[in-house]
C-alpha positions as CSV (number, residue, x, y, z in Angstrom):
1,M,24.3,-8.6,-12.0
2,M,21.4,-9.8,-14.0
3,A,21.6,-9.9,-17.8
4,D,19.6,-7.2,-19.6
5,P,16.6,-8.9,-21.2
6,R,16.3,-6.1,-23.9
7,F,19.1,-7.8,-25.8
8,D,17.7,-11.3,-25.6
9,P,16.1,-12.5,-28.9
10,G,12.3,-12.7,-29.2
11,F,10.7,-16.1,-29.2
12,E,7.4,-17.8,-29.8
13,K,5.4,-19.4,-27.0
14,D,1.9,-20.8,-27.2
15,G,1.4,-19.1,-30.6
16,V,2.4,-15.6,-29.3
17,F,5.7,-13.9,-30.1
18,I,7.4,-12.7,-26.9
19,L,9.8,-9.8,-26.7
20,P,11.9,-9.7,-23.5
21,D,12.2,-6.2,-22.1
22,R,12.8,-4.2,-19.0
23,W,11.5,-0.8,-18.1
24,K,13.1,1.0,-15.1
25,I,12.9,4.7,-14.5
26,D,14.6,6.5,-11.6
27,Y,12.7,9.6,-10.5
28,Q,11.8,11.8,-7.6
29,C,8.2,12.5,-6.7
30,A,7.1,15.5,-4.6
31,S,4.1,14.6,-2.4
32,G,2.9,18.2,-2.0
33,E,0.0,18.6,0.3
34,L,0.2,15.0,1.4
35,S,3.8,15.2,2.6
36,K,2.6,14.9,6.2
37,F,1.5,11.3,5.6
38,Y,5.0,10.2,4.4
39,K,6.8,12.2,7.1
40,E,4.7,10.8,9.9
41,L,5.1,7.3,8.5
42,K,8.9,7.5,8.4
43,E,9.6,9.6,11.5
44,N,6.9,8.5,13.9
45,A,5.5,5.2,12.6
46,R,2.0,6.8,12.5
47,L,-0.7,6.3,9.9
48,M,-2.4,9.6,9.1
49,G,-5.7,10.1,7.3
50,T,-7.7,13.2,6.5
51,K,-11.1,14.2,7.6
52,C,-13.5,16.6,6.1
53,P,-14.6,19.3,8.6
54,S,-17.9,19.8,6.7
55,C,-19.3,16.3,6.1
56,G,-17.1,14.3,8.5
57,I,-15.9,11.7,6.1
58,T,-12.4,10.3,6.9
59,Y,-10.1,9.2,4.1
60,F,-7.3,6.7,4.3
61,W,-5.3,6.9,2.0
62,P,-5.4,10.7,2.8
63,R,-6.8,13.3,0.4
64,S,-6.1,17.0,0.5
65,W,-9.8,17.8,-0.2
66,C,-13.1,16.1,0.3
67,H,-14.4,14.3,-2.8
68,R,-17.9,14.7,-1.6
69,C,-18.2,18.4,-0.7
70,Y,-14.8,19.8,-2.0
71,E,-13.7,21.2,1.4
72,D,-10.1,21.1,2.4
73,C,-9.5,18.2,4.7
74,E,-7.8,18.2,8.1
75,W,-5.2,15.7,9.3
76,V,-6.2,12.9,11.8
77,E,-4.2,10.1,13.2
78,M,-5.6,6.7,12.3
79,S,-5.7,3.9,14.9
80,G,-3.9,1.4,12.6
81,K,-6.7,-1.2,13.2
82,G,-9.4,-2.3,10.9
83,V,-11.0,-5.2,9.0
84,V,-10.1,-7.0,5.8
85,P,-13.1,-7.0,3.4
86,M,-11.1,-8.6,0.6
87,F,-7.7,-10.2,0.0
88,T,-5.8,-12.3,-2.5
89,R,-2.6,-14.3,-2.6
90,V,-0.1,-12.9,-5.2
91,E,2.2,-15.4,-6.7
92,I,4.6,-13.1,-8.7
93,S,6.5,-9.9,-8.0
94,L,6.3,-7.2,-10.6
95,N,8.1,-4.5,-8.8
96,D,10.4,-3.7,-5.8
97,L,7.5,-3.0,-3.4
98,Q,7.2,-6.7,-2.5
99,T,9.9,-9.0,-3.7
100,E,9.1,-12.1,-1.6
101,V,6.5,-14.2,-3.2
102,P,3.9,-15.4,-2.6
103,Y,2.4,-12.6,-0.5
104,I,-1.0,-11.4,0.6
105,Q,-2.4,-8.2,-0.6
106,G,-5.9,-6.9,0.3
107,G,-8.2,-4.1,1.2
108,V,-8.0,-2.9,4.7
109,L,-10.8,-0.7,6.0
110,L,-9.3,1.2,8.9
111,D,-11.6,2.0,11.8
112,G,-13.3,5.2,11.0
113,A,-12.3,5.4,7.3
114,A,-14.8,5.5,4.5
115,Y,-13.0,3.3,2.0
116,P,-10.6,0.3,2.2
117,A,-7.0,0.9,1.2
118,I,-5.0,-1.8,-0.6
119,S,-2.0,-2.9,1.4
120,F,0.2,-5.8,2.3
121,I,-0.9,-8.3,4.9
122,R,1.4,-10.7,6.6
123,G,0.2,-14.0,7.9
124,E,-0.8,-17.4,6.8
125,F,-3.1,-17.3,3.7
126,S,-5.0,-20.4,5.1
127,E,-5.9,-18.4,8.2
128,M,-7.2,-15.3,6.3
129,E,-10.9,-14.6,6.1
130,N,-13.1,-11.7,5.0
131,G,-13.9,-9.5,7.9
132,M,-10.9,-10.5,10.0
133,R,-9.4,-7.8,12.3
134,V,-5.9,-6.5,11.5
135,R,-3.5,-4.0,12.9
136,A,-0.6,-2.1,11.4
137,E,3.0,-3.0,12.1
138,F,5.9,-0.9,11.1
139,L,9.5,-1.6,10.1
140,P,12.1,-0.6,12.7
141,A,12.9,3.2,12.6
142,E,16.3,2.6,10.9
143,E,14.6,0.7,8.1
144,R,11.7,3.1,7.4
145,T,12.1,5.4,4.3
146,G,8.8,7.2,4.2
147,R,7.3,4.8,1.6
148,I,4.2,2.5,1.6
149,R,6.4,-0.5,2.3
150,D,7.3,0.9,5.8
151,F,4.2,-0.8,7.2
152,F,2.0,-3.8,6.7
153,F,-0.9,-5.4,8.4
154,V,-1.1,-8.5,10.6
155,P,-4.0,-10.4,12.1
156,D,-5.2,-8.7,15.3
157,K,-5.9,-11.6,17.6
């Protein structure tokens, strides 16, 4: 087990005093009207978005109501395919979502969606390029937990 940094002494580095610390909070979060997104992700390996019946805009990540015309949105299945308008290589891990570093994180604009969603992308960083096509892949059923880390994107060659 790792030592608790909260009991390590502070120290000076590059003219700044550093205080080691850790912040971990266990909690449960109710996903309310967006529960279908997480349930479909876990149980059926499907990406769900929402579509406004009034103006036709499609949201991924889903939203319960349209941010343009304030109508309640309806559920739609997303294809899981799209383009990467932006990406970066992340060299450190700040949480349990992605513990293997380095990793690629970027915006993925799913086909039909109005806005890109930030997600994990697997592949070689040297082969990444803006506008490349990607597709969603899912963890095996026994590993899915209904969380964002249940899926990732890979190049769609």
